[in-house]
C-alpha positions as CSV (number, residue, x, y, z in Angstrom):
1,M,-21.6,-16.1,-7.4
2,G,-23.3,-13.2,-8.9
3,D,-22.1,-10.3,-11.0
4,V,-18.9,-8.7,-9.8
5,L,-19.4,-5.5,-11.8
6,L,-22.0,-2.9,-11.0
7,S,-23.6,-0.8,-13.6
8,R,-24.3,2.9,-13.0
9,D,-28.0,2.4,-12.9
10,S,-27.8,-0.4,-10.3
11,V,-25.7,1.8,-8.0
12,F,-28.0,4.8,-8.2
13,S,-31.2,2.7,-7.9
14,D,-30.0,0.6,-4.9
15,P,-31.1,2.3,-1.7
16,D,-28.2,0.7,0.2
17,L,-25.6,2.2,-2.1
18,A,-27.2,5.6,-2.8
19,T,-28.0,7.0,0.6
20,G,-27.1,10.4,2.0
21,S,-27.1,13.9,0.6
22,A,-24.6,15.5,-1.8
23,T,-22.9,17.2,1.1
24,E,-22.5,13.9,3.1
25,N,-21.2,12.2,0.0
26,A,-18.7,15.0,-0.6
27,V,-17.5,14.8,3.0
28,M,-17.1,11.0,2.7
29,V,-15.1,11.3,-0.5
30,S,-12.9,14.0,1.1
31,V,-12.2,11.9,4.2
32,L,-11.4,8.8,2.1
33,L,-9.0,10.9,-0.1
34,G,-7.4,12.3,3.0
35,M,-6.8,8.8,4.4
36,V,-5.4,7.6,1.1
37,A,-3.1,10.6,1.0
38,L,-1.9,10.0,4.6
39,I,-1.2,6.3,3.9
40,L,0.7,7.1,0.7
41,G,2.6,9.8,2.5
42,F,3.6,7.3,5.2
43,I,4.7,4.8,2.6
44,L,6.8,7.5,0.8
45,F,8.3,8.5,4.1
46,L,9.3,4.9,4.8
47,G,10.7,4.5,1.3
48,W,12.8,7.7,1.7
49,R,14.1,6.6,5.1
50,T,15.0,3.2,3.7
51,F,16.8,5.0,0.9
52,Q,18.7,7.1,3.5
53,G,19.8,3.8,5.2
54,S,17.2,3.3,8.0
55,Q,17.1,-0.3,9.0
56,R,13.9,0.3,11.0
57,A,12.1,1.7,8.0
58,R,13.2,-1.2,5.9
59,L,11.9,-3.7,8.4
60,T,8.6,-1.8,8.8
61,M,8.1,-1.8,5.0
62,I,8.7,-5.6,4.9
63,V,6.1,-6.1,7.7
64,L,3.6,-3.9,5.9
65,V,4.0,-5.4,2.5
66,T,3.9,-8.9,4.0
67,A,0.6,-8.0,5.7
68,S,-0.7,-6.7,2.4
69,Q,0.2,-10.0,0.8
70,V,-1.7,-12.0,3.4
71,T,-4.8,-9.9,3.1
72,Q,-4.7,-10.2,-0.7
73,M,-4.4,-13.9,-0.5
74,V,-7.4,-14.1,1.9
75,A,-9.4,-11.9,-0.5
76,F,-8.3,-14.1,-3.4
77,F,-9.5,-17.3,-1.8
78,Q,-12.8,-15.7,-0.7
79,A,-13.6,-14.1,-4.1
80,G,-12.4,-16.9,-6.4
81,R,-11.2,-14.9,-9.3
82,P,-8.8,-11.9,-8.8
83,S,-9.0,-8.8,-10.9
84,G,-6.2,-7.4,-13.0
85,G,-5.6,-4.7,-10.4
86,A,-5.3,-7.2,-7.6
87,L,-2.8,-9.2,-9.5
88,L,-0.8,-6.1,-10.3
89,S,-0.8,-5.1,-6.7
90,A,0.3,-8.5,-5.6
91,S,3.1,-8.7,-8.1
92,I,4.4,-5.2,-7.0
93,D,4.3,-6.3,-3.4
94,L,6.3,-9.4,-4.2
95,L,8.9,-7.3,-6.0
96,T,9.0,-4.9,-3.1
97,V,9.6,-7.7,-0.6
98,Y,12.3,-9.1,-2.9
99,A,14.0,-5.8,-3.2
100,L,13.9,-5.0,0.5
101,T,15.2,-8.5,1.6
102,S,18.1,-8.6,-0.9
103,L,21.6,-8.6,0.3
104,S,22.3,-5.2,-1.2
105,A,19.4,-3.6,0.6
106,R,20.5,-5.2,3.9
107,A,24.0,-4.0,3.4
108,W,22.8,-0.5,2.4
109,T,20.7,0.0,5.5
110,R,23.3,-1.5,7.9
111,G,25.9,0.8,6.5
112,G,23.7,3.9,7.0
113,A,25.4,5.1,10.2
114,E,28.8,4.7,8.7
115,R,27.7,6.6,5.5
116,A,26.3,9.4,7.7
117,R,29.6,9.8,9.5
118,T,31.6,9.9,6.3
119,E,29.3,12.4,4.7
120,A,29.3,14.6,7.8
121,A,33.1,14.5,7.8
122,A,33.4,15.5,4.2
C-alpha cells in the first residue's frame, strides 16, 4: 500500500507536490483558509439557528453530518486503516447526529415558534 506519511524532503523534492511560485502558494493557502472559514461559519450559523429553535436548520445539520459520515466510511474502506483524526471526526459526527435526533432536540425545535411568541409578549 505504500507509506501514508510524507517526509518534508519528499514533499519538496517531488515535482508534482512542489510546483508554483511563493505567491501562487500563498494565494492557494489563502483561498483554502477562506473556504474553510466559510464552511465553519455556515456550520456555526446552522448550530445557532438550531439553538434558537429552527427545525429547518436542525434537519439541514442532520443531512450534512450524515453525508459526512458516508464520505468518511467510503474513505475508510478505500484506505484500509483510518487515522486518529478520522476516527475523532467520525465519533463527533455520530454524537452530533445522536444529539440532533434526540426527542429533546426535536421538541426544542418544534416549540421554537411558541417560545418566540412568549418571549415577544414578555
